[in-house]
Each structure stands twice: as structure tokens, then as C-alpha cells.
C-alpha positions in Angstrom: -104.5 -68.9 41.9 -102.4 -71.8 43.1 -99.0 -70.0 41.4 -99.5 -67.2 43.6 -98.5 -68.9 46.8 -95.6 -70.6 45.4 -94.1 -67.8 43.8 -94.5 -66.0 47.2 -93.0 -68.6 49.0 -89.5 -69.1 46.5 -89.2 -65.0 46.8 -89.2 -65.2 50.4 -86.5 -68.0 50.3 -84.4 -66.3 47.9 -84.4 -62.9 50.2 -83.8 -65.2 52.9 -80.5 -66.8 51.3 -79.5 -63.4 49.7 -79.9 -61.9 53.0 -77.6 -64.5 55.1 -75.0 -63.8 52.2 -75.2 -60.0 52.8 -74.7 -60.9 56.4 -71.9 -63.0 56.2 -70.1 -60.3 53.8 -70.5 -57.7 56.4 -69.3 -60.0 58.9 -66.1 -60.9 56.6 -65.5 -56.8 56.8 -65.9 -56.6 60.2 -63.6 -59.1 61.0 -60.8 -57.8 58.7 -61.2 -54.2 60.3 -60.5 -56.2 63.7 -57.5 -58.0 62.0 -56.2 -54.6 60.8 -56.5 -53.1 64.5 -54.8 -55.8 66.0 -52.0 -55.5 64.0 -51.5 -52.0 65.0 -52.0 -52.5 68.2 -49.0 -55.3 68.4 -47.4 -52.5 66.7 -48.1 -50.2 69.5 -50.2 -47.8 66.9 -52.9 -46.8 69.2 -54.3 -44.2 67.0 -54.2 -46.7 63.9 -55.9 -49.5 65.7 -58.8 -46.9 67.2 -59.0 -45.5 63.3 -59.7 -49.4 62.6 -62.5 -49.9 65.1 -64.2 -46.5 64.2 -64.3 -47.8 60.3 -65.9 -51.1 61.7 -68.3 -49.1 63.6 -69.0 -46.6 60.4 -69.0 -48.9 57.6 -70.0 -52.5 58.9 -72.9 -51.2 61.6 -74.5 -54.6 61.2 -71.4 -57.0 61.5 -72.6 -57.6 65.3 -70.3 -60.1 66.2 -67.3 -58.1 64.8 -68.6 -54.9 66.7 -68.9 -57.1 70.1 -65.4 -58.3 69.7 -64.4 -54.4 68.7 -65.6 -53.7 72.2 -63.5 -55.9 73.7 -60.5 -54.8 71.6 -61.1 -51.3 72.4 -60.7 -51.7 75.8 -57.3 -53.6 75.5 -56.3 -50.6 72.8 -57.0 -48.1 76.0 -55.6 -50.4 78.5 -52.4 -50.9 76.6 -52.2 -46.8 75.9 -52.8 -46.6 80.1 -50.3 -48.8 80.4 -47.4 -47.0 78.0 -48.3 -43.9 79.8 -48.0 -45.1 83.4 -44.4 -46.8 82.1 -43.8 -43.2 81.4 -44.7 -41.3 84.3 -42.8 -43.8 86.5 -39.4 -43.1 84.4 -40.4 -39.9 84.9 -41.1 -40.0 88.7 -37.8 -41.8 89.3 -35.8 -39.1 88.0 -33.6 -37.8 90.8 -33.3 -34.1 91.9 -36.9 -32.9 91.3 -38.0 -30.0 92.8 -41.1 -30.2 95.1 -43.5 -28.4 92.2 -42.2 -30.9 90.1 -42.5 -33.7 92.1 -45.9 -33.2 93.1 -46.7 -32.6 89.3 -45.2 -36.0 88.4 -47.0 -37.7 91.6 -50.2 -36.6 90.5 -50.0 -37.6 86.9 -48.3 -41.1 88.5 -51.6 -41.8 90.4 -53.7 -40.6 87.3 -52.1 -42.9 85.2 -52.7 -46.1 87.7 -56.0 -45.2 88.0 -56.6 -45.2 84.0 -55.1 -49.0 84.1 -57.1 -50.2 87.1 -60.3 -48.3 85.1 -59.8 -50.3 81.9 -58.8 -53.6 83.9 -62.3 -53.5 85.4 -63.9 -52.5 82.2 -62.1 -55.3 80.1 -63.7 -57.5 82.9 -67.0 -56.3 82.7 -67.5 -56.2 78.8 -65.8 -59.8 78.7 -68.7 -61.0 81.0 -71.4 -59.3 79.2 -70.6 -60.4 75.6 -73.4 -61.8 73.5 -73.3 -63.9 70.2 -75.1 -62.8 67.5 
């Protein structure tokens, strides 16, 4: 009868140790996705960077710290993409000899791109303030 509680304690410690190792493996996989996403972002491959964040979400749902960092990285990806769009709109709007319809369209797109950049800046600040360590 005395061996039974000892067996339960040993099994519980074994499961706890295995759970910690598994958590570290999952977190490492999530971090690998973040590294790949950051590399893609530096190369202005926004679609590739977003794919890595999506991979992180699907394949490593329990990598909580990596997922928190992934939220911030996705904000940064969206912000960088919006800034590129803003630059393109500014260049298009600077063209001389545009008719009124083209000028209005470009001004609308320029305003929209500026609002997008402002939104992602605020979102990034908000998410930075609310990040949690797991």
C-alpha cells in the first residue's frame, strides 16, 4: 500500500518534466517562425512574413510568448506595408499634369494611406503596452 503514493508522485514529476520539455520545444518552434518572419520583413516580403506568423498560429498554438511577440511583429509588418503604400501614393500624387479626376483619386488614396499608417502606429503602441509574459 505504501508504494502506491510514491508511484503517483514519481509519475506526476515525470509528466511535469515532460510537459516542460514539450513547452520549450513548442516555444522554440514558435521562435523559429518569428525569425523567418523578421527576415522576410527585412526583405520587404510582407506576404512571406505574414505566412510565417500564420504558421506560428497554426503549428504552435501553445507557444504563448512567441504568439505575443507575433502580434507585435504582425503590427510591424502591417505598418511597414502601409508605409510603402503611403510612399507609392505620395509619388503618384506628385506627378504633374494630372486631370481633376486623377488628382482627386490620388488624394483620396493618399489620405487613406496616411490613415492606415496612423492606425498601425496606434495599434503597435497599444499592443506593446498590453504584452504579457507567459
